[in-house]
N, CA, C and O atoms as a GROMACS GRO file, in nm:
protein
  268
    1MET      N    1  16.042   1.384   1.960
    1MET     CA    2  15.999   1.531   1.989
    1MET      C    3  15.825   1.485   2.031
    1MET      O    4  15.792   1.367   2.016
    2VAL      N    5  15.760   1.550   2.063
    2VAL     CA    6  15.635   1.545   2.150
    2VAL      C    7  15.523   1.628   2.081
    2VAL      O    8  15.515   1.750   2.102
    3GLU      N    9  15.450   1.576   2.013
    3GLU     CA   10  15.296   1.714   1.969
    3GLU      C   11  15.163   1.644   2.071
    3GLU      O   12  15.111   1.534   2.090
    4GLU      N   13  15.151   1.762   2.110
    4GLU     CA   14  15.052   1.734   2.184
    4GLU      C   15  14.883   1.799   2.057
    4GLU      O   16  14.908   1.892   1.980
    5ARG      N   17  14.755   1.747   2.054
    5ARG     CA   18  14.674   1.805   1.999
    5ARG      C   19  14.556   1.797   2.005
    5ARG      O   20  14.503   1.689   1.979
    6SER      N   21  14.465   1.930   2.045
    6SER     CA   22  14.336   1.898   2.105
    6SER      C   23  14.216   1.914   1.997
    6SER      O   24  14.104   1.946   2.035
    7ASP      N   25  14.240   1.896   1.894
    7ASP     CA   26  14.123   1.901   1.808
    7ASP      C   27  14.041   1.763   1.784
    7ASP      O   28  14.073   1.663   1.720
    8PRO      N   29  13.887   1.804   1.879
    8PRO     CA   30  13.780   1.712   1.878
    8PRO      C   31  13.762   1.591   1.746
    8PRO      O   32  13.759   1.468   1.744
    9ASP      N   33  13.753   1.708   1.632
    9ASP     CA   34  13.749   1.554   1.538
    9ASP      C   35  13.867   1.473   1.523
    9ASP      O   36  13.854   1.352   1.505
   10ASP      N   37  14.023   1.546   1.530
   10ASP     CA   38  14.122   1.438   1.567
   10ASP      C   39  14.080   1.329   1.662
   10ASP      O   40  14.083   1.217   1.612
   11GLY      N   41  14.042   1.336   1.780
   11GLY     CA   42  14.023   1.268   1.931
   11GLY      C   43  13.858   1.210   1.827
   11GLY      O   44  13.844   1.109   1.897
   12VAL      N   45  13.779   1.203   1.759
   12VAL     CA   46  13.691   1.110   1.724
   12VAL      C   47  13.725   1.041   1.659
   12VAL      O   48  13.717   0.924   1.694
   13ALA      N   49  13.773   1.070   1.548
   13ALA     CA   50  13.843   1.026   1.420
   13ALA      C   51  13.920   0.882   1.476
   13ALA      O   52  13.904   0.772   1.424
   14THR      N   53  14.017   0.916   1.610
   14THR     CA   54  14.089   0.796   1.655
   14THR      C   55  13.957   0.690   1.763
   14THR      O   56  13.935   0.569   1.761
   15VAL      N   57  13.896   0.795   1.842
   15VAL     CA   58  13.837   0.678   1.906
   15VAL      C   59  13.754   0.575   1.790
   15VAL      O   60  13.731   0.454   1.793
   16ARG      N   61  13.719   0.687   1.685
   16ARG     CA   62  13.597   0.630   1.598
   16ARG      C   63  13.673   0.455   1.599
   16ARG      O   64  13.623   0.355   1.651
   17SER      N   65  13.836   0.469   1.507
   17SER     CA   66  13.917   0.389   1.473
   17SER      C   67  13.912   0.255   1.589
   17SER      O   68  13.869   0.141   1.573
   18TRP      N   69  13.956   0.304   1.674
   18TRP     CA   70  13.989   0.210   1.804
   18TRP      C   71  13.850   0.125   1.867
   18TRP      O   72  13.849   0.020   1.932
   19LEU      N   73  13.705   0.234   1.811
   19LEU     CA   74  13.596   0.078   1.885
   19LEU      C   75  13.628  -0.018   1.700
   19LEU      O   76  13.640  -0.140   1.694
   20GLU      N   77  13.633   0.057   1.600
   20GLU     CA   78  13.585  -0.049   1.496
   20GLU      C   79  13.670  -0.153   1.496
   20GLU      O   80  13.626  -0.268   1.486
   21THR      N   81  13.835  -0.123   1.510
   21THR     CA   82  13.926  -0.250   1.552
   21THR      C   83  13.857  -0.322   1.683
   21THR      O   84  13.843  -0.444   1.681
   22ALA      N   85  13.827  -0.270   1.759
   22ALA     CA   86  13.802  -0.362   1.844
   22ALA      C   87  13.621  -0.449   1.850
   22ALA      O   88  13.584  -0.554   1.904
   23GLU      N   89  13.576  -0.388   1.802
   23GLU     CA   90  13.440  -0.433   1.702
   23GLU      C   91  13.499  -0.555   1.600
   23GLU      O   92  13.494  -0.678   1.598
   24THR      N   93  13.545  -0.468   1.534
   24THR     CA   94  13.619  -0.608   1.344
   24THR      C   95  13.679  -0.759   1.459
   24THR      O   96  13.647  -0.877   1.442
   25ASN      N   97  13.740  -0.722   1.535
   25ASN     CA   98  13.863  -0.825   1.623
   25ASN      C   99  13.802  -0.885   1.760
   25ASN      O  100  13.871  -0.935   1.848
   26ARG      N  101  13.663  -0.871   1.764
   26ARG     CA  102  13.608  -0.883   1.878
   26ARG      C  103  13.586  -1.045   1.934
   26ARG      O  104  13.550  -1.064   2.051
   27VAL      N  105  13.610  -1.161   1.840
   27VAL     CA  106  13.599  -1.315   1.853
   27VAL      C  107  13.730  -1.302   1.919
   27VAL      O  108  13.758  -1.319   2.038
   28ARG      N  109  13.818  -1.260   1.801
   28ARG     CA  110  13.994  -1.320   1.844
   28ARG      C  111  13.999  -1.320   1.995
   28ARG      O  112  14.010  -1.417   2.070
   29GLY      N  113  13.985  -1.155   2.032
   29GLY     CA  114  14.000  -1.087   2.194
   29GLY      C  115  13.881  -1.178   2.227
   29GLY      O  116  13.923  -1.241   2.323
   30ALA      N  117  13.784  -1.211   2.207
   30ALA     CA  118  13.754  -1.299   2.304
   30ALA      C  119  13.795  -1.402   2.351
   30ALA      O  120  13.787  -1.441   2.467
   31GLU      N  121  13.871  -1.481   2.210
   31GLU     CA  122  13.964  -1.606   2.267
   31GLU      C  123  14.085  -1.580   2.343
   31GLU      O  124  14.123  -1.670   2.419
   32LEU      N  125  14.162  -1.455   2.334
   32LEU     CA  126  14.273  -1.384   2.419
   32LEU      C  127  14.271  -1.353   2.524
   32LEU      O  128  14.370  -1.363   2.597
   33ILE      N  129  14.136  -1.296   2.568
   33ILE     CA  130  14.100  -1.224   2.687
   33ILE      C  131  13.982  -1.219   2.756
   33ILE      O  132  13.959  -1.127   2.834
   34GLY      N  133  13.898  -1.318   2.732
   34GLY     CA  134  13.778  -1.357   2.784
   34GLY      C  135  13.661  -1.225   2.691
   34GLY      O  136  13.709  -1.116   2.659
   35GLU      N  137  13.550  -1.250   2.667
   35GLU     CA  138  13.444  -1.189   2.629
   35GLU      C  139  13.389  -1.074   2.719
   35GLU      O  140  13.368  -0.970   2.656
   36SER      N  141  13.367  -1.070   2.819
   36SER     CA  142  13.375  -0.992   2.961
   36SER      C  143  13.444  -0.902   2.937
   36SER      O  144  13.382  -0.796   2.925
   37ALA      N  145  13.595  -0.891   2.920
   37ALA     CA  146  13.717  -0.805   2.913
   37ALA      C  147  13.692  -0.747   2.757
   37ALA      O  148  13.744  -0.639   2.728
   38VAL      N  149  13.638  -0.797   2.689
   38VAL     CA  150  13.666  -0.751   2.537
   38VAL      C  151  13.494  -0.666   2.548
   38VAL      O  152  13.460  -0.583   2.464
   39SER      N  153  13.441  -0.690   2.616
   39SER     CA  154  13.284  -0.658   2.606
   39SER      C  155  13.299  -0.495   2.686
   39SER      O  156  13.246  -0.389   2.656
   40ASP      N  157  13.376  -0.522   2.776
   40ASP     CA  158  13.400  -0.382   2.847
   40ASP      C  159  13.524  -0.309   2.771
   40ASP      O  160  13.534  -0.192   2.807
   41ILE      N  161  13.603  -0.340   2.694
   41ILE     CA  162  13.713  -0.236   2.610
   41ILE      C  163  13.574  -0.154   2.524
   41ILE      O  164  13.541  -0.037   2.542
   42ILE      N  165  13.490  -0.285   2.398
   42ILE     CA  166  13.375  -0.185   2.341
   42ILE      C  167  13.318  -0.039   2.424
   42ILE      O  168  13.326   0.081   2.395
   43ARG      N  169  13.271  -0.098   2.516
   43ARG     CA  170  13.151  -0.020   2.580
   43ARG      C  171  13.207   0.103   2.640
   43ARG      O  172  13.138   0.204   2.639
   44GLU      N  173  13.350   0.104   2.703
   44GLU     CA  174  13.407   0.203   2.753
   44GLU      C  175  13.487   0.302   2.612
   44GLU      O  176  13.500   0.418   2.649
   45ARG      N  177  13.527   0.284   2.500
   45ARG     CA  178  13.529   0.368   2.335
   45ARG      C  179  13.391   0.361   2.312
   45ARG      O  180  13.386   0.368   2.189
   46LYS      N  181  13.256   0.349   2.360
   46LYS     CA  182  13.170   0.378   2.282
   46LYS      C  183  13.171   0.477   2.372
   46LYS      O  184  13.241   0.572   2.339
   47THR      N  185  13.104   0.489   2.498
   47THR     CA  186  13.117   0.600   2.595
   47THR      C  187  13.198   0.714   2.589
   47THR      O  188  13.157   0.824   2.626
   48ALA      N  189  13.367   0.683   2.524
   48ALA     CA  190  13.421   0.797   2.556
   48ALA      C  191  13.396   0.840   2.372
   48ALA      O  192  13.381   0.961   2.356
   49LEU      N  193  13.392   0.787   2.287
   49LEU     CA  194  13.313   0.872   2.153
   49LEU      C  195  13.217   0.928   2.201
   49LEU      O  196  13.243   1.047   2.184
   50ARG      N  197  13.101   0.921   2.262
   50ARG     CA  198  12.973   0.992   2.323
   50ARG      C  199  12.997   1.095   2.340
   50ARG      O  200  12.959   1.197   2.282
   51PHE      N  201  13.094   1.071   2.462
   51PHE     CA  202  13.164   1.224   2.544
   51PHE      C  203  13.286   1.264   2.445
   51PHE      O  204  13.358   1.358   2.477
   52LEU      N  205  13.300   1.219   2.370
   52LEU     CA  206  13.379   1.353   2.255
   52LEU      C  207  13.308   1.436   2.167
   52LEU      O  208  13.330   1.554   2.141
   53ARG      N  209  13.209   1.351   2.118
   53ARG     CA  210  13.152   1.394   2.076
   53ARG      C  211  13.024   1.550   2.095
   53ARG      O  212  12.975   1.630   2.015
   54GLU      N  213  13.014   1.531   2.232
   54GLU     CA  214  12.927   1.584   2.321
   54GLU      C  215  13.005   1.713   2.395
   54GLU      O  216  12.949   1.799   2.462
   55GLY      N  217  13.189   1.701   2.359
   55GLY     CA  218  13.271   1.816   2.408
   55GLY      C  219  13.273   1.790   2.575
   55GLY      O  220  13.269   1.891   2.644
   56ARG      N  221  13.280   1.636   2.654
   56ARG     CA  222  13.281   1.627   2.808
   56ARG      C  223  13.398   1.513   2.784
   56ARG      O  224  13.414   1.437   2.880
   57PHE      N  225  13.499   1.489   2.645
   57PHE     CA  226  13.664   1.440   2.721
   57PHE      C  227  13.723   1.434   2.547
   57PHE      O  228  13.665   1.392   2.447
   58THR      N  229  13.845   1.487   2.561
   58THR     CA  230  13.951   1.513   2.538
   58THR      C  231  14.064   1.410   2.486
   58THR      O  232  14.120   1.356   2.581
   59VAL      N  233  14.111   1.369   2.361
   59VAL     CA  234  14.246   1.279   2.366
   59VAL      C  235  14.369   1.333   2.362
   59VAL      O  236  14.386   1.428   2.286
   60VAL      N  237  14.435   1.304   2.411
   60VAL     CA  238  14.611   1.356   2.370
   60VAL      C  239  14.651   1.251   2.286
   60VAL      O  240  14.638   1.130   2.308
   61ARG      N  241  14.705   1.313   2.177
   61ARG     CA  242  14.778   1.175   2.104
   61ARG      C  243  14.974   1.268   2.096
   61ARG      O  244  15.013   1.382   2.070
   62MET      N  245  15.028   1.165   2.126
   62MET     CA  246  15.167   1.160   2.123
   62MET      C  247  15.239   1.140   2.015
   62MET      O  248  15.220   1.018   2.020
   63VAL      N  249  15.285   1.149   1.949
   63VAL     CA  250  15.384   1.106   1.823
   63VAL      C  251  15.550   1.173   1.822
   63VAL      O  252  15.603   1.282   1.801
   64PHE      N  253  15.592   1.025   1.859
   64PHE     CA  254  15.742   0.992   1.877
   64PHE      C  255  15.850   0.994   1.742
   64PHE      O  256  15.877   0.888   1.686
   65GLU      N  257  15.900   1.103   1.702
   65GLU     CA  258  15.968   1.091   1.609
   65GLU      C  259  16.175   1.016   1.601
   65GLU      O  260  16.259   1.047   1.686
   66LYS      N  261  16.187   0.978   1.552
   66LYS     CA  262  16.397   0.959   1.572
   66LYS      C  263  16.412   1.067   1.465
   66LYS      O  264  16.370   1.083   1.350
   67LEU      N  265  16.498   1.143   1.562
   67LEU     CA  266  16.626   1.286   1.506
   67LEU      C  267  16.724   1.228   1.414
   67LEU      O  268  16.813   1.298   1.366
   0.00000   0.00000   0.00000
């Protein structure tokens, strides 16, 4: 089963959560993939969050359930 959502608030909450996780795990992430890569991820998530809030970006989330 696939579910598609276009609720802007849902997208904002999802991307905000991804950003918070990236910021929380920044040190460990830098150890694993390098500080530059982590900085890129955080910058991209901040940009996506800003664009979502401005209505210039959408997030589609798919949920798979075993039937």
